[in-house]
The first five atom37 places (N, CA, C, CB, O) and aatype in JSON, in Angstrom:
{
  "aatype": [20, 20, 20, 20, 20, 20, 20, 20, 20, 20, 20, 20, 20, 20, 20, 20, 20, 20, 20, 20, 20, 20, 20, 20, 20, 20, 20, 20, 20, 20, 20, 20, 20, 20, 20, 20, 20, 20, 20, 20, 20, 20, 20, 20, 20, 20, 20, 20, 20, 20, 20, 20, 20, 20, 20, 20, 20, 20, 20, 20, 20, 20, 20, 20, 20, 20, 20, 20, 20, 20, 20, 20, 20, 20, 20, 20, 20, 20, 20, 20, 20, 20, 20, 20, 20, 20, 20, 20, 20, 20, 20, 20, 20, 20, 20],
  "atom_mask": [
    [1, 1, 1, 1, 1],
    [1, 1, 1, 1, 1],
    [1, 1, 1, 1, 1],
    [1, 1, 1, 1, 1],
    [1, 1, 1, 1, 1],
    [1, 1, 1, 1, 1],
    [1, 1, 1, 1, 1],
    [1, 1, 1, 1, 1],
    [1, 1, 1, 1, 1],
    [1, 1, 1, 1, 1],
    [1, 1, 1, 1, 1],
    [1, 1, 1, 1, 1],
    [1, 1, 1, 1, 1],
    [1, 1, 1, 1, 1],
    [1, 1, 1, 1, 1],
    [1, 1, 1, 1, 1],
    [1, 1, 1, 1, 1],
    [1, 1, 1, 1, 1],
    [1, 1, 1, 1, 1],
    [1, 1, 1, 1, 1],
    [1, 1, 1, 1, 1],
    [1, 1, 1, 1, 1],
    [1, 1, 1, 1, 1],
    [1, 1, 1, 1, 1],
    [1, 1, 1, 1, 1],
    [1, 1, 1, 1, 1],
    [1, 1, 1, 1, 1],
    [1, 1, 1, 1, 1],
    [1, 1, 1, 1, 1],
    [1, 1, 1, 1, 1],
    [1, 1, 1, 1, 1],
    [1, 1, 1, 1, 1],
    [1, 1, 1, 1, 1],
    [1, 1, 1, 1, 1],
    [1, 1, 1, 1, 1],
    [1, 1, 1, 1, 1],
    [1, 1, 1, 1, 1],
    [1, 1, 1, 1, 1],
    [1, 1, 1, 1, 1],
    [1, 1, 1, 1, 1],
    [1, 1, 1, 1, 1],
    [1, 1, 1, 1, 1],
    [1, 1, 1, 1, 1],
    [1, 1, 1, 1, 1],
    [1, 1, 1, 1, 1],
    [1, 1, 1, 1, 1],
    [1, 1, 1, 1, 1],
    [1, 1, 1, 1, 1],
    [1, 1, 1, 1, 1],
    [1, 1, 1, 1, 1],
    [1, 1, 1, 1, 1],
    [1, 1, 1, 1, 1],
    [1, 1, 1, 1, 1],
    [1, 1, 1, 1, 1],
    [1, 1, 1, 1, 1],
    [1, 1, 1, 1, 1],
    [1, 1, 1, 1, 1],
    [1, 1, 1, 1, 1],
    [1, 1, 1, 1, 1],
    [1, 1, 1, 1, 1],
    [1, 1, 1, 1, 1],
    [1, 1, 1, 1, 1],
    [1, 1, 1, 1, 1],
    [1, 1, 1, 1, 1],
    [1, 1, 1, 1, 1],
    [1, 1, 1, 1, 1],
    [1, 1, 1, 1, 1],
    [1, 1, 1, 1, 1],
    [1, 1, 1, 1, 1],
    [1, 1, 1, 1, 1],
    [1, 1, 1, 1, 1],
    [1, 1, 1, 1, 1],
    [1, 1, 1, 1, 1],
    [1, 1, 1, 1, 1],
    [1, 1, 1, 1, 1],
    [1, 1, 1, 1, 1],
    [1, 1, 1, 1, 1],
    [1, 1, 1, 1, 1],
    [1, 1, 1, 1, 1],
    [1, 1, 1, 1, 1],
    [1, 1, 1, 1, 1],
    [1, 1, 1, 1, 1],
    [1, 1, 1, 1, 1],
    [1, 1, 1, 1, 1],
    [1, 1, 1, 1, 1],
    [1, 1, 1, 1, 1],
    [1, 1, 1, 1, 1],
    [1, 1, 1, 1, 1],
    [1, 1, 1, 1, 1],
    [1, 1, 1, 1, 1],
    [1, 1, 1, 1, 1],
    [1, 1, 1, 1, 1],
    [1, 1, 1, 1, 1],
    [1, 1, 1, 1, 1],
    [1, 1, 1, 1, 1]
  ],
  "atom_positions": [
    [[0.8, -1.04, 0.27], [-0.43, 0.06, -0.07], [0.97, 1.35, -0.25], [-2.02, 0.39, 1.66], [2.18, 1.37, -0.01]],
    [[0.17, 2.13, -0.7], [1.18, 3.52, -0.71], [0.53, 4.02, 0.26], [1.33, 4.6, -2.05], [-0.3, 3.56, 1.05]],
    [[1.29, 5.64, 0.0], [1.08, 6.57, 1.4], [0.81, 7.84, 0.89], [2.42, 6.7, 2.46], [1.73, 8.47, 0.38]],
    [[-0.2, 8.28, 0.95], [-0.52, 9.86, 0.29], [-0.07, 10.48, 1.72], [-2.52, 10.32, -0.33], [-0.35, 10.18, 2.89]],
    [[0.92, 11.66, 1.01], [0.95, 12.96, 1.71], [0.66, 13.99, 1.05], [2.06, 13.25, 2.22], [0.85, 14.28, -0.13]],
    [[0.02, 14.71, 2.15], [-0.51, 15.81, 1.31], [0.61, 17.19, 2.05], [-2.57, 16.01, 1.59], [0.8, 17.2, 3.26]],
    [[1.22, 18.19, 1.18], [1.61, 19.82, 1.81], [0.22, 20.39, 2.57], [2.07, 21.13, 0.32], [-0.95, 20.05, 2.43]],
    [[0.84, 21.38, 3.42], [0.2, 22.06, 3.97], [-1.03, 22.98, 2.85], [1.24, 22.77, 4.75], [-2.24, 22.9, 3.06]],
    [[-0.64, 23.55, 2.07], [-1.32, 24.6, 1.47], [-1.74, 23.48, 0.9], [-0.73, 25.88, 0.73], [-2.75, 23.56, 1.6]],
    [[-1.96, 22.28, 0.16], [-3.02, 21.56, -0.22], [-4.42, 21.59, 0.97], [-2.37, 20.09, -0.46], [-5.61, 21.73, 0.69]],
    [[-3.88, 21.43, 2.14], [-4.95, 21.31, 3.59], [-5.89, 22.47, 3.8], [-4.06, 21.28, 5.09], [-6.91, 22.7, 4.45]],
    [[-5.06, 23.12, 2.92], [-5.58, 24.78, 3.52], [-6.85, 25.21, 2.3], [-3.86, 26.3, 3.43], [-7.79, 26.0, 2.4]],
    [[-6.39, 24.3, 1.08], [-6.55, 25.01, -0.59], [-8.37, 24.01, -0.39], [-4.75, 24.15, -2.48], [-9.45, 24.35, -0.87]],
    [[-8.12, 23.04, 0.28], [-9.57, 21.9, 0.08], [-11.0, 22.78, 0.04], [-9.74, 20.63, 1.69], [-11.61, 23.08, -0.98]],
    [[-11.36, 23.07, 1.28], [-12.61, 23.97, 1.48], [-12.71, 24.62, 0.93], [-12.91, 24.55, 2.31], [-13.67, 25.31, 1.28]],
    [[-12.05, 25.12, -0.29], [-12.5, 26.54, -1.52], [-12.81, 25.81, -2.66], [-11.13, 27.81, -2.05], [-13.24, 26.49, -3.59]],
    [[-12.67, 24.04, -2.93], [-12.12, 24.15, -3.98], [-13.44, 23.3, -4.22], [-10.57, 23.79, -4.25], [-13.86, 22.63, -3.27]],
    [[-14.11, 23.29, -5.43], [-15.41, 22.94, -5.69], [-15.58, 21.45, -5.53], [-15.81, 23.41, -7.02], [-14.65, 20.73, -5.88]],
    [[-16.96, 20.79, -4.9], [-17.35, 19.48, -4.41], [-17.27, 18.55, -5.35], [-18.59, 19.42, -3.9], [-17.35, 17.41, -4.9]],
    [[-17.12, 18.63, -6.71], [-16.85, 17.5, -7.89], [-15.48, 17.06, -8.45], [-17.52, 17.94, -9.09], [-15.13, 16.09, -9.12]],
    [[-14.72, 18.31, -7.86], [-13.18, 17.96, -7.58], [-12.8, 17.37, -6.77], [-12.44, 18.75, -7.39], [-11.99, 16.47, -6.98]],
    [[-13.33, 17.7, -5.37], [-13.22, 17.39, -4.56], [-13.26, 15.51, -4.4], [-14.0, 18.25, -4.05], [-12.36, 14.83, -3.9]],
    [[-14.21, 15.12, -4.84], [-14.73, 13.61, -5.34], [-13.77, 13.08, -6.12], [-16.09, 13.55, -6.21], [-13.23, 11.99, -5.96]],
    [[-13.52, 14.06, -7.18], [-12.03, 12.84, -8.0], [-10.85, 13.01, -7.09], [-11.26, 13.4, -9.93], [-10.01, 12.11, -7.1]],
    [[-10.68, 14.05, -6.32], [-9.56, 14.38, -5.85], [-9.58, 12.36, -4.97], [-9.65, 16.25, -4.73], [-8.95, 11.33, -5.25]],
    [[-10.57, 12.67, -3.96], [-10.46, 11.47, -2.87], [-10.61, 10.37, -3.7], [-11.6, 11.41, -1.62], [-10.23, 9.44, -2.99]],
    [[-10.99, 9.83, -5.0], [-11.18, 9.02, -6.44], [-9.51, 8.62, -6.46], [-11.86, 10.18, -8.09], [-8.99, 7.51, -6.35]],
    [[-9.01, 9.68, -6.6], [-7.58, 10.06, -6.93], [-6.41, 8.78, -5.95], [-7.37, 12.0, -6.33], [-5.79, 7.75, -6.23]],
    [[-6.73, 9.97, -4.24], [-6.1, 8.89, -3.5], [-6.54, 7.7, -3.17], [-5.81, 9.24, -2.53], [-5.74, 6.92, -2.64]],
    [[-7.63, 7.36, -3.35], [-7.79, 5.61, -3.3], [-7.26, 4.78, -4.24], [-9.17, 5.15, -3.38], [-7.2, 3.55, -4.17]],
    [[-6.79, 5.61, -5.29], [-6.23, 4.74, -6.31], [-5.01, 4.65, -6.01], [-6.37, 5.13, -7.65], [-4.55, 3.55, -5.73]],
    [[-4.29, 5.67, -5.99], [-2.97, 5.99, -5.87], [-2.68, 4.7, -3.95], [-2.83, 8.32, -5.8], [-2.02, 3.66, -3.87]],
    [[-3.26, 5.24, -3.13], [-3.15, 3.98, -1.94], [-2.59, 3.0, -2.66], [-4.59, 3.36, -1.21], [-1.42, 2.65, -2.8]],
    [[-3.92, 2.47, -3.22], [-4.47, 0.76, -3.44], [-3.14, 0.1, -4.59], [-6.56, 0.69, -4.46], [-2.62, -1.02, -4.5]],
    [[-2.81, 1.26, -5.73], [-1.91, 0.49, -6.86], [-1.16, 1.23, -6.93], [-2.32, 0.12, -8.19], [-0.33, 0.99, -7.8]],
    [[-0.92, 2.71, -5.99], [0.13, 3.38, -6.76], [0.17, 4.25, -7.87], [0.74, 2.63, -7.11], [-0.78, 4.45, -8.63]],
    [[1.73, 4.97, -7.97], [1.21, 5.87, -9.49], [0.66, 5.14, -10.93], [2.62, 6.72, -10.09], [-0.09, 5.54, -11.82]],
    [[1.36, 3.92, -10.74], [1.33, 2.96, -12.11], [-0.4, 2.77, -12.22], [2.33, 1.16, -11.87], [-0.94, 2.62, -13.32]],
    [[-1.06, 2.79, -11.09], [-2.97, 2.91, -11.56], [-3.43, 3.71, -11.74], [-4.01, 2.62, -10.88], [-4.66, 3.66, -11.79]],
    [[-2.66, 5.1, -11.98], [-2.91, 6.61, -12.75], [-3.06, 6.49, -14.15], [-1.67, 7.67, -12.58], [-3.87, 6.98, -14.93]],
    [[-1.74, 5.46, -14.34], [-1.64, 5.95, -15.6], [-2.23, 4.76, -16.35], [-0.16, 6.39, -16.02], [-1.83, 4.73, -17.51]],
    [[-3.08, 3.75, -16.04], [-3.71, 2.9, -16.34], [-5.38, 3.47, -16.74], [-3.46, 1.95, -15.26], [-6.09, 2.85, -17.53]],
    [[-5.83, 4.76, -16.03], [-7.16, 5.03, -16.29], [-6.44, 6.18, -16.77], [-8.41, 5.04, -15.18], [-5.43, 6.72, -16.32]],
    [[-7.33, 6.49, -17.99], [-7.06, 7.67, -18.94], [-7.67, 8.73, -18.68], [-7.34, 7.48, -20.22], [-7.41, 9.71, -19.38]],
    [[-8.38, 8.8, -17.9], [-9.39, 9.89, -17.57], [-8.56, 11.14, -16.68], [-10.73, 9.16, -16.6], [-8.98, 12.29, -16.55]],
    [[-7.42, 10.65, -16.19], [-6.62, 11.07, -15.16], [-5.41, 12.13, -16.35], [-5.89, 9.44, -14.12], [-4.83, 13.19, -16.1]],
    [[-5.4, 11.56, -17.21], [-4.37, 12.16, -18.39], [-2.89, 12.28, -17.1], [-5.13, 14.22, -19.32], [-2.32, 13.36, -16.91]],
    [[-2.54, 11.16, -16.45], [-1.52, 11.18, -15.39], [-0.38, 11.23, -16.85], [-1.5, 9.61, -14.02], [-0.49, 10.54, -17.87]],
    [[0.95, 12.54, -16.46], [1.87, 12.62, -17.48], [3.07, 13.54, -16.43], [1.16, 13.45, -19.06], [2.78, 14.16, -15.41]],
    [[4.51, 13.36, -17.09], [5.1, 14.05, -16.23], [5.32, 15.67, -16.44], [6.21, 13.39, -16.11], [4.51, 16.35, -17.07]],
    [[6.31, 16.13, -15.92], [6.35, 17.62, -16.16], [7.52, 18.05, -16.31], [5.82, 18.4, -15.21], [8.4, 17.42, -15.71]],
    [[7.86, 19.05, -17.01], [9.25, 19.46, -17.29], [9.56, 20.83, -17.0], [9.58, 19.23, -18.63], [8.69, 21.61, -16.61]],
    [[10.75, 21.16, -17.18], [11.11, 22.35, -16.58], [11.3, 22.52, -15.35], [10.42, 23.12, -16.81], [11.94, 21.59, -14.86]],
    [[10.9, 23.65, -14.37], [11.04, 23.69, -12.85], [9.94, 22.46, -12.44], [10.63, 25.38, -12.14], [10.16, 21.91, -11.35]],
    [[9.16, 22.14, -12.96], [8.93, 21.46, -12.34], [9.17, 19.44, -12.3], [7.96, 22.06, -12.37], [8.5, 18.56, -11.78]],
    [[10.56, 19.42, -13.2], [10.53, 18.49, -13.77], [11.35, 17.4, -12.21], [11.27, 18.79, -15.4], [12.1, 17.77, -11.31]],
    [[10.74, 16.02, -12.52], [10.87, 15.13, -11.44], [9.21, 14.72, -10.61], [12.02, 15.95, -10.38], [8.97, 13.63, -10.1]],
    [[8.38, 15.7, -10.64], [7.29, 16.12, -10.61], [6.22, 15.56, -11.77], [7.52, 17.42, -10.57], [6.54, 15.56, -12.96]],
    [[4.9, 15.09, -11.3], [3.86, 14.64, -12.04], [2.62, 15.59, -12.31], [3.46, 13.5, -11.42], [2.68, 16.71, -11.81]],
    [[1.36, 15.19, -13.17], [0.2, 16.03, -12.94], [-1.01, 14.78, -13.29], [0.2, 17.57, -14.06], [-1.1, 14.13, -14.33]],
    [[-1.55, 14.73, -12.52], [-3.16, 14.52, -12.75], [-4.37, 15.28, -13.26], [-3.58, 14.31, -11.74], [-4.53, 16.12, -12.38]],
    [[-5.27, 15.47, -14.11], [-6.04, 16.25, -14.45], [-7.69, 15.25, -13.01], [-6.04, 16.28, -16.62], [-7.83, 14.08, -12.67]],
    [[-8.32, 16.23, -12.73], [-9.4, 15.97, -11.8], [-10.82, 16.63, -12.25], [-8.97, 16.53, -10.4], [-11.94, 16.56, -11.75]],
    [[-10.38, 17.22, -13.29], [-11.63, 17.81, -14.09], [-11.67, 19.1, -14.51], [-12.78, 17.74, -13.41], [-11.24, 19.86, -13.65]],
    [[-12.07, 19.69, -15.61], [-11.82, 20.61, -15.86], [-10.82, 21.52, -16.33], [-12.09, 20.72, -15.34], [-10.75, 21.8, -17.53]],
    [[-9.75, 22.19, -15.14], [-8.68, 23.0, -15.16], [-8.38, 22.18, -14.01], [-8.77, 24.62, -15.14], [-7.3, 21.68, -14.31]],
    [[-8.66, 21.81, -13.02], [-8.03, 21.21, -12.13], [-7.04, 20.03, -12.28], [-8.87, 20.93, -11.44], [-7.23, 18.94, -12.81]],
    [[-5.65, 20.67, -11.51], [-4.69, 19.38, -11.3], [-4.33, 19.14, -10.31], [-3.61, 19.28, -11.86], [-4.35, 20.09, -9.52]],
    [[-3.72, 17.51, -9.7], [-3.13, 17.63, -8.71], [-1.45, 17.39, -8.97], [-3.84, 16.76, -7.8], [-1.14, 16.34, -9.54]],
    [[-0.5, 18.22, -8.61], [0.81, 17.87, -8.86], [1.43, 16.92, -7.68], [1.61, 19.18, -9.04], [1.04, 17.16, -6.54]],
    [[1.81, 16.49, -7.76], [2.78, 14.92, -7.28], [4.18, 14.56, -7.07], [2.66, 13.95, -8.19], [4.63, 15.2, -8.02]],
    [[5.2, 14.01, -6.54], [5.9, 13.74, -6.5], [5.98, 12.34, -5.65], [6.36, 14.68, -6.37], [5.39, 12.03, -4.61]],
    [[6.97, 11.56, -6.51], [6.91, 9.7, -6.07], [8.21, 9.7, -5.62], [6.66, 8.31, -7.48], [9.27, 10.06, -6.14]],
    [[7.86, 9.09, -4.23], [8.93, 8.8, -3.75], [9.06, 7.09, -3.47], [9.05, 9.7, -2.59], [8.33, 6.47, -2.7]],
    [[9.9, 6.63, -4.11], [9.4, 5.23, -4.39], [10.28, 4.42, -3.32], [9.64, 4.69, -6.08], [10.11, 3.21, -3.17]],
    [[11.33, 5.2, -2.5], [11.7, 4.38, -1.5], [11.02, 4.39, 0.12], [13.05, 4.67, -1.48], [11.11, 3.57, 1.04]],
    [[10.34, 5.68, 0.0], [9.16, 5.66, 1.12], [7.99, 4.94, 0.81], [8.64, 7.01, 1.45], [7.12, 4.72, 1.65]],
    [[7.93, 4.56, -0.35], [6.73, 4.13, -0.4], [5.54, 5.21, -0.42], [6.66, 3.28, 0.62], [4.42, 4.87, -0.03]],
    [[5.83, 6.63, -0.92], [4.42, 7.51, -0.68], [4.78, 8.36, -2.25], [4.36, 8.77, 1.19], [5.67, 8.38, -3.1]],
    [[3.67, 8.93, -2.02], [3.19, 9.84, -2.97], [2.62, 11.1, -2.71], [2.4, 9.28, -3.6], [1.41, 11.33, -2.57]],
    [[3.91, 12.22, -2.64], [3.91, 13.57, -1.76], [3.17, 14.36, -2.87], [5.6, 14.29, -1.24], [3.63, 14.44, -4.01]],
    [[1.5, 15.18, -2.31], [1.15, 15.66, -3.08], [1.58, 17.34, -2.7], [-0.15, 15.14, -3.26], [1.65, 17.88, -1.59]],
    [[1.8, 17.86, -3.95], [2.64, 19.52, -3.75], [1.74, 19.89, -3.84], [3.74, 20.33, -4.64], [1.53, 20.59, -2.84]],
    [[0.69, 19.89, -4.67], [-0.11, 21.29, -4.55], [-1.77, 20.6, -5.11], [0.74, 22.83, -5.85], [-1.87, 19.39, -5.28]],
    [[-3.0, 21.54, -5.36], [-3.8, 20.99, -6.23], [-4.61, 22.37, -6.42], [-4.59, 19.61, -5.72], [-5.19, 23.01, -5.54]],
    [[-4.48, 22.7, -7.9], [-4.82, 24.05, -8.82], [-5.09, 24.24, -9.4], [-4.52, 24.69, -9.21], [-5.05, 23.19, -10.04]],
    [[-5.66, 25.18, -10.21], [-6.48, 24.97, -10.95], [-5.84, 25.39, -12.16], [-7.63, 25.48, -10.59], [-6.1, 26.45, -12.73]],
    [[-4.68, 24.25, -12.7], [-4.19, 24.28, -13.5], [-3.04, 25.79, -13.67], [-5.22, 23.97, -14.29], [-2.92, 26.27, -14.8]],
    [[-2.34, 26.37, -12.63], [-1.44, 27.01, -12.53], [-0.11, 26.37, -12.03], [-1.86, 27.9, -11.91], [0.19, 25.92, -10.92]],
    [[0.47, 26.46, -13.01], [2.52, 25.52, -12.86], [3.5, 26.32, -12.53], [3.4, 24.86, -14.45], [4.67, 25.92, -12.59]],
    [[3.24, 27.32, -12.2], [4.25, 28.45, -11.73], [4.21, 28.29, -10.29], [3.87, 30.03, -12.17], [3.23, 28.37, -9.55]],
    [[5.89, 27.97, -9.9], [6.01, 27.91, -8.93], [5.95, 29.08, -7.75], [6.8, 27.36, -9.09], [6.45, 30.19, -7.91]],
    [[5.37, 28.71, -6.72], [5.24, 30.36, -5.73], [6.08, 29.92, -4.73], [3.5, 30.97, -4.92], [5.2, 29.9, -3.87]],
    [[7.37, 29.44, -3.96], [7.98, 29.84, -3.11], [7.78, 28.15, -2.31], [7.42, 31.36, -2.5], [7.68, 27.93, -1.11]],
    [[7.77, 27.24, -3.32], [8.19, 26.23, -2.86], [9.61, 25.61, -3.35], [7.21, 25.5, -3.02], [10.03, 24.56, -2.86]]
  ]
}
């Protein structure tokens, strides 16, 4: 089983996120917990992809519309660290 670790900025952003996006995020976390990042790649609707540029080493999955979850896989810890839950804004903000 994989562990999903959420950055504190993600936890603060959750109350402001639309309900349908939160439902997809909960489903996303369930899939990661059971199957790891490979499970996300098997489901086409998430459009899981590697990021480049200053986000190199991170991945992104769609949660619907413009919302994305940005995360980093920490295989040695069997963990997925969620960096941001964003409305498709990949600019770094001091992280």
